[in-house]
C-alpha positions as CSV (number, residue, x, y, z in Angstrom):
1,M,4.4,-12.3,17.9
2,T,4.0,-9.1,17.1
3,N,2.4,-7.5,14.2
4,P,4.4,-8.1,11.2
5,S,2.7,-5.6,9.0
6,L,2.5,-2.6,11.4
7,D,6.5,-3.4,12.5
8,S,7.4,-3.3,9.0
9,L,5.8,0.4,8.7
10,H,7.1,1.8,11.8
11,G,10.5,0.3,10.0
12,L,9.5,2.0,6.5
13,S,9.0,5.0,8.2
14,V,12.1,5.5,10.8
15,G,14.3,4.7,7.3
16,D,12.5,7.1,5.6
17,A,13.1,9.7,7.8
18,L,16.0,9.6,8.9
19,G,17.3,9.1,4.9
20,A,15.7,12.3,4.6
21,Q,17.5,14.3,7.1
22,F,20.9,13.3,4.9
23,F,19.4,15.9,2.3
24,V,19.9,18.7,5.1
25,P,23.1,20.2,4.8
26,G,25.7,19.3,7.7
27,T,24.4,15.8,8.7
28,V,27.3,13.3,9.1
29,L,26.6,9.5,9.0
30,G,27.2,8.3,12.3
31,I,25.9,11.0,14.4
32,D,22.0,11.0,14.9
33,P,20.3,13.9,13.7
34,P,18.7,16.4,15.7
35,A,15.4,15.5,16.2
36,P,12.0,15.3,15.1
37,W,12.9,13.6,11.7
38,P,10.0,14.5,9.5
39,W,8.8,11.5,7.3
40,T,7.8,12.3,3.0
41,D,6.0,11.0,0.5
42,D,7.1,7.1,1.2
43,T,5.6,7.2,4.4
44,E,2.7,9.2,3.7
45,M,1.3,6.2,1.1
46,A,2.8,3.2,3.2
47,C,0.2,4.6,5.7
48,S,-2.7,4.3,3.3
49,V,-1.4,1.1,2.3
50,H,-1.5,-0.1,5.9
51,A,-5.0,1.2,6.8
52,A,-6.0,-0.4,3.6
53,L,-4.9,-3.8,5.1
54,T,-5.6,-3.1,9.1
55,E,-9.6,-2.0,7.8
56,R,-10.4,-5.4,6.5
57,D,-9.8,-9.0,7.6
58,A,-5.6,-9.4,7.1
59,G,-6.7,-13.2,6.3
60,R,-8.7,-12.1,3.5
61,F,-6.8,-9.2,2.0
62,A,-5.8,-10.8,-1.1
63,R,-9.4,-11.5,-1.9
64,T,-10.4,-8.1,-0.7
65,L,-8.2,-5.6,-1.5
66,D,-9.7,-2.7,-3.6
67,S,-7.6,-0.5,-5.6
68,F,-10.1,1.8,-6.0
69,D,-10.3,3.0,-2.5
70,L,-6.9,2.9,-2.3
71,T,-6.6,4.9,-5.4
72,H,-8.4,7.8,-3.5
73,A,-6.8,7.5,-0.5
74,F,-3.5,8.2,-2.0
75,A,-5.4,11.0,-3.5
76,R,-6.9,12.4,-0.7
77,R,-4.0,12.1,1.7
78,H,-1.7,13.8,-0.6
79,D,0.6,16.2,1.2
80,F,2.3,18.2,-1.5
81,D,4.7,19.3,0.8
82,R,6.2,15.8,1.8
83,G,8.6,15.4,-1.4
84,Y,6.8,13.9,-4.0
85,G,8.0,14.1,-7.6
86,P,6.3,16.2,-9.9
87,A,4.3,13.6,-12.6
88,A,2.8,12.1,-8.9
89,N,1.7,15.3,-7.5
90,R,-0.1,16.2,-10.9
91,L,-1.7,12.7,-11.2
92,L,-3.0,12.9,-7.2
93,R,-4.0,16.2,-7.6
94,L,-6.5,15.2,-11.1
95,V,-7.5,12.2,-9.3
96,R,-8.6,14.1,-6.3
97,E,-10.6,16.9,-9.0
98,G,-12.3,13.3,-10.3
99,G,-9.4,12.6,-13.0
100,D,-9.6,8.5,-14.5
101,A,-6.9,7.2,-11.9
102,R,-5.9,4.5,-14.5
103,A,-5.7,6.2,-17.7
104,L,-3.8,9.5,-16.1
105,A,-1.1,6.9,-14.5
106,G,-1.3,4.8,-18.0
107,E,-0.3,8.0,-20.1
108,L,2.7,9.0,-18.1
109,F,6.0,9.3,-19.9
110,D,4.7,9.1,-23.2
111,G,2.1,6.5,-22.4
112,Q,4.8,4.0,-20.9
113,G,4.0,4.6,-17.7
114,S,6.0,5.5,-14.5
115,Y,8.9,3.1,-14.2
116,G,9.9,5.0,-11.0
117,N,10.5,3.4,-7.4
118,G,7.3,5.0,-5.9
119,A,5.7,1.8,-5.9
120,A,8.3,-0.3,-4.0
121,M,8.8,2.1,-1.5
122,R,5.3,2.0,0.1
123,V,4.4,-1.8,-0.3
124,A,6.9,-3.8,2.2
125,P,3.8,-3.2,5.2
126,L,1.7,-5.3,2.6
127,G,4.2,-8.2,1.9
128,A,4.6,-8.6,5.8
129,A,1.1,-9.7,5.8
130,F,1.9,-12.7,3.8
131,A,4.6,-14.5,5.8
132,S,2.4,-17.5,4.9
133,D,2.2,-17.7,1.8
134,P,4.7,-15.1,0.0
135,G,3.4,-15.9,-3.7
136,A,0.0,-14.6,-2.6
137,A,1.5,-11.3,-2.4
138,V,2.5,-10.8,-5.7
139,R,-0.8,-9.9,-7.3
140,P,-2.0,-7.5,-4.5
141,A,1.6,-5.7,-4.4
142,A,1.0,-5.3,-8.4
143,A,-2.5,-4.2,-7.7
144,T,-0.9,-1.4,-5.4
145,A,1.8,-0.4,-7.6
146,V,-0.4,0.1,-11.1
147,I,-2.8,2.7,-8.7
148,T,0.7,4.8,-9.9
149,H,3.3,3.0,-11.7
150,T,2.1,1.0,-15.1
151,H,6.1,0.7,-16.1
152,P,6.4,-3.0,-15.8
153,Q,10.1,-2.3,-14.3
154,A,7.7,-0.5,-11.4
155,V,5.5,-3.3,-10.4
156,D,8.3,-5.7,-10.8
157,G,10.0,-3.9,-8.2
158,A,7.0,-3.3,-5.7
159,V,6.7,-7.3,-6.1
160,A,9.8,-7.9,-5.2
161,V,9.7,-6.1,-2.4
162,A,6.6,-7.3,-0.6
163,V,7.6,-10.8,-1.6
164,A,10.9,-9.9,0.3
165,A,9.0,-8.4,3.3
166,A,6.8,-12.0,3.4
167,H,10.0,-13.9,3.4
168,A,11.5,-11.7,6.0
169,V,8.4,-12.1,8.5
170,R,9.5,-16.2,7.7
171,A,12.8,-15.6,8.9
172,R,11.8,-14.5,12.4
173,T,11.3,-18.9,12.8
174,A,13.2,-20.2,9.7
175,P,16.6,-18.1,9.3
176,G,18.7,-18.9,6.4
177,T,21.5,-16.9,4.4
178,P,21.3,-13.7,2.5
179,A,22.1,-16.1,-0.9
180,E,18.8,-17.9,0.1
181,F,16.6,-15.2,0.9
182,L,17.8,-13.3,-2.2
183,T,16.9,-16.4,-4.0
184,A,13.4,-16.7,-3.0
185,V,12.6,-13.4,-3.4
186,R,13.7,-13.4,-7.1
187,A,12.1,-17.3,-7.5
188,L,8.9,-14.8,-7.4
189,T,9.9,-11.8,-9.2
190,P,8.5,-11.4,-12.7
191,R,11.2,-12.0,-15.3
192,G,12.9,-9.3,-16.7
193,A,15.3,-6.4,-15.8
194,V,14.5,-6.4,-11.9
195,Y,14.5,-10.1,-12.0
196,E,18.1,-9.9,-13.7
197,A,19.6,-7.3,-11.4
198,L,18.4,-8.9,-8.5
199,G,20.8,-12.2,-9.5
200,E,23.6,-9.2,-9.4
201,A,22.7,-8.4,-6.1
202,R,22.8,-12.1,-5.2
203,A,26.3,-12.3,-6.8
204,L,27.5,-9.1,-4.5
205,L,26.6,-10.6,-1.5
206,D,30.4,-11.1,-1.0
207,E,31.3,-7.7,-1.1
208,P,30.9,-6.2,2.1
209,D,31.2,-2.2,0.9
210,P,27.5,-1.1,0.1
211,V,29.1,1.9,-2.0
212,A,31.2,-0.2,-4.1
213,V,27.7,-2.4,-4.6
214,A,25.8,0.5,-5.5
215,R,28.0,1.8,-8.7
216,I,26.8,-1.4,-9.9
217,L,23.6,-2.0,-8.5
218,G,22.7,1.6,-8.5
219,N,21.4,3.3,-4.8
220,G,18.4,5.3,-6.6
221,S,19.5,8.3,-7.9
222,R,17.8,7.7,-11.0
223,V,15.0,7.5,-9.0
224,S,14.1,4.3,-11.3
225,A,12.7,0.8,-9.5
226,L,15.7,-0.8,-11.4
227,D,18.4,1.1,-9.9
228,T,16.5,1.5,-6.6
229,V,14.4,-1.9,-5.7
230,P,17.8,-4.4,-6.2
231,F,20.0,-2.7,-4.0
232,A,17.8,-2.3,-1.2
233,L,17.3,-6.0,-1.4
234,W,20.9,-6.4,-1.1
235,C,21.3,-4.2,1.9
236,A,18.2,-6.2,3.5
237,A,19.3,-9.7,3.0
238,R,23.0,-8.8,4.2
239,W,22.0,-7.1,7.5
240,L,18.7,-8.9,7.7
241,D,18.8,-9.3,11.5
242,D,20.6,-6.1,12.3
243,Y,18.2,-3.2,11.4
244,R,20.5,-0.5,12.3
245,G,23.3,-1.6,10.1
246,A,21.1,-2.8,7.1
247,V,19.8,1.3,7.2
248,L,23.2,2.5,7.7
249,A,24.1,0.7,4.9
250,A,21.5,2.0,2.3
251,I,22.5,6.0,3.4
252,R,26.3,5.4,3.1
253,A,25.4,4.4,-0.9
254,G,24.0,8.0,-1.0
255,G,21.6,8.4,-3.8
256,D,17.9,8.6,-3.3
257,V,18.3,7.8,0.7
258,D,14.7,8.4,2.0
259,T,13.9,5.8,-0.7
260,T,16.4,3.4,-0.2
261,A,16.4,3.6,3.4
262,A,12.5,3.1,3.6
263,I,12.8,0.1,1.7
264,V,15.5,-1.6,3.8
265,G,13.7,-0.4,7.0
266,G,10.2,-2.0,5.7
267,V,11.8,-5.2,4.9
268,V,13.8,-5.6,7.7
269,A,11.7,-4.7,10.7
270,A,9.3,-7.7,9.3
271,R,12.0,-9.8,10.5
272,T,13.2,-7.8,13.7
273,G,10.2,-6.1,15.2
274,V,10.3,-2.8,16.1
275,A,12.3,-3.9,19.3
276,G,14.8,-4.4,16.4
277,I,14.5,-0.7,15.7
278,P,17.0,1.8,17.8
279,R,14.7,3.4,20.5
280,A,16.4,6.9,20.1
281,W,15.4,6.6,16.2
282,L,11.3,5.8,17.0
283,E,11.5,8.4,19.3
284,A,13.0,11.3,16.5
285,R,10.5,9.8,13.9
286,E,7.6,12.0,13.4
287,A,4.8,10.5,14.9
288,L,2.6,8.5,11.9
289,P,-0.8,9.9,11.5
290,H,-3.6,8.7,13.3
291,W,-5.5,8.0,10.1
292,A,-3.0,4.9,9.4
293,F,-4.8,2.7,12.2
294,P,-8.4,2.2,11.6
295,G,-9.7,-0.7,13.4
296,L,-9.9,-4.0,12.4
297,G,-13.0,-4.8,10.9
298,S,-14.2,-1.0,10.4
299,V,-14.6,-1.9,6.5
300,A,-16.3,-5.4,6.5
301,G,-14.9,-8.0,3.9
302,P,-17.4,-10.6,2.7
303,V,-19.5,-12.2,5.0
304,D,-19.1,-16.2,5.6
305,G,-21.5,-17.9,3.4
306,Q,-22.3,-14.6,1.6
307,R,-24.6,-15.0,-1.5
308,P,-25.2,-12.8,-4.8
309,M,-28.1,-11.2,-6.0
310,L,-30.1,-13.4,-7.5
311,L,-32.5,-10.8,-9.7
312,P,-30.9,-7.3,-9.8
313,R,-32.6,-4.8,-11.5
314,R,-31.6,-1.2,-11.9
315,H,-33.1,1.5,-10.1
316,P,-33.1,5.5,-11.0
317,V,-30.6,7.2,-9.1
318,P,-31.4,11.1,-9.1
319,P,-28.4,12.7,-11.3
320,D,-27.5,15.3,-8.4
321,L,-27.6,12.7,-5.5
322,R,-23.8,13.1,-3.8
323,W,-22.7,11.5,-0.9
324,S,-20.5,13.3,1.6
325,D,-16.7,11.5,2.2
326,Q,-18.5,11.0,6.2
327,E,-21.6,9.6,4.7
328,W,-19.6,7.4,2.2
329,Q,-17.0,5.8,4.8
330,R,-20.1,5.1,6.8
331,L,-22.0,3.4,3.7
332,R,-18.4,1.2,3.4
333,R,-18.4,0.2,7.1
334,G,-21.9,-1.3,6.5
335,L,-24.1,1.5,8.4
336,T,-25.5,-0.9,11.1
337,G,-25.4,-4.3,12.4
338,R,-28.2,-5.2,9.8
339,W,-26.0,-4.8,6.8
340,A,-22.5,-6.1,6.1
341,S,-20.1,-4.4,3.0
342,R,-17.6,-4.8,0.5
343,T,-15.9,-2.7,-2.0
344,E,-14.5,-4.3,-5.2
345,E,-13.4,-1.5,-7.7
346,G,-15.6,1.1,-6.9
347,V,-18.6,-0.9,-6.3
348,L,-20.3,-0.6,-2.8
349,H,-21.9,-4.5,-1.7
350,L,-24.1,-4.3,0.7
351,Y,-25.5,-7.4,2.5
352,R,-28.1,-8.7,5.0
353,A,-25.5,-9.3,7.7
354,R,-27.6,-12.5,9.1
355,T,-28.2,-13.8,6.4
356,G,-25.1,-12.7,4.2
357,Y,-27.6,-12.4,1.0
358,E,-26.9,-9.6,-1.2
359,V,-29.2,-7.1,-0.8
360,L,-28.1,-3.9,-3.5
361,S,-24.9,-3.1,-5.3
362,V,-24.3,0.4,-6.1
363,A,-21.1,2.0,-8.4
364,V,-19.9,5.1,-7.4
365,V,-17.5,7.8,-9.1
366,P,-16.2,11.1,-7.0
367,A,-16.7,14.5,-7.5
368,R,-15.1,17.4,-8.2
369,D,-15.9,18.7,-4.8
370,G,-14.5,16.0,-2.7
371,S,-18.2,14.1,-2.4
372,W,-19.1,10.9,-3.8
373,R,-21.7,10.5,-7.2
374,P,-23.8,7.4,-7.5
375,V,-24.1,6.1,-10.8
376,E,-25.5,2.8,-11.2
377,L,-27.5,1.0,-8.7
378,L,-28.8,-2.6,-8.7
379,V,-31.6,-4.1,-6.0
380,E,-32.1,-7.5,-5.5
381,T,-35.5,-8.1,-7.0
382,H,-36.4,-12.1,-5.6
383,P,-39.3,-12.2,-3.5
384,A,-38.0,-13.9,-0.6
385,R,-34.5,-12.1,-1.1
386,F,-35.3,-8.0,-0.8
387,T,-38.5,-8.1,1.4
388,G,-40.0,-5.7,4.3
389,A,-39.3,-2.5,5.9
390,Q,-35.8,-2.9,6.9
391,D,-34.7,-3.2,3.1
392,E,-36.9,-0.1,1.8
393,E,-35.2,1.7,4.7
394,L,-31.7,1.1,3.0
395,L,-32.6,2.1,0.0
396,A,-34.5,5.9,1.2
397,L,-31.3,6.1,2.5
398,L,-29.1,5.7,0.1
399,L,-31.2,7.6,-2.2
400,R,-32.2,10.7,-0.1
401,R,-30.6,14.0,-1.0
402,M,-28.1,15.8,0.6
403,P,-29.2,18.9,2.0
């Protein structure tokens, strides 16, 4: 079996890139636009989600998703020219400059948070990794959403797309009807406006015309999750075995066509694999960035049998200590074979790889110059846990000052 998450990323990015061409005057449905097809913010953010998934053990992703890491991946990879909305541009710029991402996201739109489709557009590759248990996709999908979109409708839209991608992978070996597909997705979507609209989408499955369906469900023209996700999943359900047909149906309805086509493409490719994407479309799409494909395990997840610190104590941190981004990434990856690592909500935990005992933990915050500032360091003091020159060497390495 191919990698469903990677298949979904390719499907999402091709749909996004093709859909974006229909904002160019003269583009005609049914005639492939001239290559290359640049992708937009939909793909850029989806690549960060895929990288966060790939660099850890995929089987442990539900436990090791670090929204802190993903938040700053979004901010640092943010390319203003990729078509982000004004609110997202401002939020990601402020996060990059050291702002509190959670507070900034919650303050959007007079404190109600963004209800846009940005969280849903990027999440299909994550959902595709949870085919064995679609329900397990709900929590990490919500966690990726609230980084930028805290309104319940935006979160619910992201959950629905992730669950749809999970069920699309399951359809490779256990196909069902379009109605069964939407029923399964709806069953795991939180009760609310998106849930109700998915019920309307299911009732419209006998309608063959996507334009007519979009008049009822929306086509993303309001750039909200509510008027984007139900229609996109209607397209995916009706053409789950036909990538080309599904994406063209989404584009035919107009509206926010790069995003509807991205969501549809990400879900349907989770079913068809890359082999279902027209080769000419794959070749026309702009190449994906190299950073979207980190090595599996490049950020270690929890080691088997890991044990927490027994007697942690605070250790002073020099107030002017900074780590460059290169140093921070090296720490996240566990330094050498001696120490394994994991990160959770901006706290780096280092373990002795051989025994699984935690040696220390350090909380970090981003600095305005792009470096990372350690703000709290806890060190194991139990005599059987923190001993020897290697542990002292690790502590010295962490506390040395950048030149």
